[in-house]
N, C-alpha and C positions, 0 to 999 in steps of 0.2 A: 063324161069326162070333166066338164066344167064344174060339176057338182062336187067333185073330189078336190079340185085345185083351188076353189074359192076359200076354204078354211086354211089351207096351207099359205095362200097369199095373205090373208088377214093375220095369221100368226107371224109371218115374216115381217110384214109392215109394222105390227105391234112391237116386235122384238127390236127392229131398227129404231123405232121411235123411242123406246125405253133406253136403248143404248145411247142415242144422241142426247136425250135429256140427262141421263146419268153422267155422260162425259162433260156436258156443259156445266152441270151443277158442281161436279168435282173440280173442273177447271176454275170455276168461280171461287170455290172454297180454297183451292190451292193458291190462287192469286191473293185472296184475302189474308191467308196465313202468311204468305211471303211479305206483303206490305205491312202487316202487323208486326212482324219480326224485324223489318228493315224500315223504320220510320224516316230515315234520311232519304231513301229512294222514293218513298211515298210523297214527301214534301217536294223533292226535286222534280218528280213527275208532274205534280200539280203546277209548279212554277213553269216548267217547260211547256205544258199545255196552255196555260194562261198567256204565256209569252207568244207562242206561235199562232194563236188565234188572231192576234193583232199584227204581228210582224210579217207573216207571209203575205197577207193581202196588201199591206202597205208596201212591202218590197216589190211585189208584182206591179202595183200601180205606179210606183216610182220608176221602175225599169221601162214600163210601157210609155209613160208620159215623156214628151219631148222637151218640155220646158225645164230648164235647169233650176229655176226657182221652186217649181213644184216638187222636184226631186229633193231639193234641200229641205223644204218644209216637211215632207214625209219622213225624211231621215231624222229631223229634229223630233217629230212625233214618236218615232221608234225609240230614240234615246230617252225621251221623257217617260215612255211606257216602261222601259227597262229600269229607269231610276225609281219609278213608282213602285214596281214590284220589289226592288231591293229595299226601299224604305218601308214597305208594308211588312215584309218578313223580318227586317231588322227591328221594327217596332214590336212585332209579335214576340220575338226572342227577348227583347229588352223587358217586355212586360212579364214574361215568365222568369227572367233572371232577377227582377226587382223583388226585394224582400221588404221594402218600405211601404207597406200598405196601411192605411188608416181607415177610419169609418167612412170617410168621404172619398169618393173616387178622385184620384189624382194621377197625373201622368208619371211615369217612372222617372227617377232622377237621371241626370245626364250621364253619370258614371255607369248606369245600367246599359247604355248603348255601346259600350266598349265590348264587342263580341269576343275578343281574345281573353276576356276575364270571365266569360260565362262558364257554366258547367260543360264538361267535355261532350256530353250528348247534344246539348243545345248548340254548341259551337260546331259540331260535326254536321248538324242539320242545316245551319246557316251556310256553311261551306258548300254543302250540297246544293243549296239555293243559288249560290254564286256560280257554281259549276253548271247548273242548268241554264242560268242566264247566258253564260258564255256559249254553251252548246246551242242555245236558241239563236244567238246572234250568228253563229256559224251556219246554221240551217237557213236562216233568212238570207244570208249572203249567197248561199248556194241557189236559192230559189229566185234570185233577182234583186239583190241589193243594188241601189243606184250607184252607177260608176261615174 
């Protein structure tokens, strides 16, 4: 009896393994196509992940700590991290928006940092970044922002 069930068992396990692999690879391909066609969500997701990696532990430490000065210090660190991310992606957008490139690397001109004057796609991506920062702050507040 076992002699007849062993090939059926191996066939079933092989079929399940192929189905799991196929579904994971097709899921990966579908996610890749989705983020390729929605670059704003891709950039917002990146900012959201970068923000929460720092903000959630700092929020938890600030909520657990009993010293008010410690909580204030961690809140200032959270604000600085958010400002850094906004500045980073503002600089990336300004670099892409700048058309004044010469043979020597130079920073973009100040007028390139006015995101409301950027191309609509780049402006939409930066607004996605700002939305992700705001959403990250809400999530950090939910997980223990200092009160």
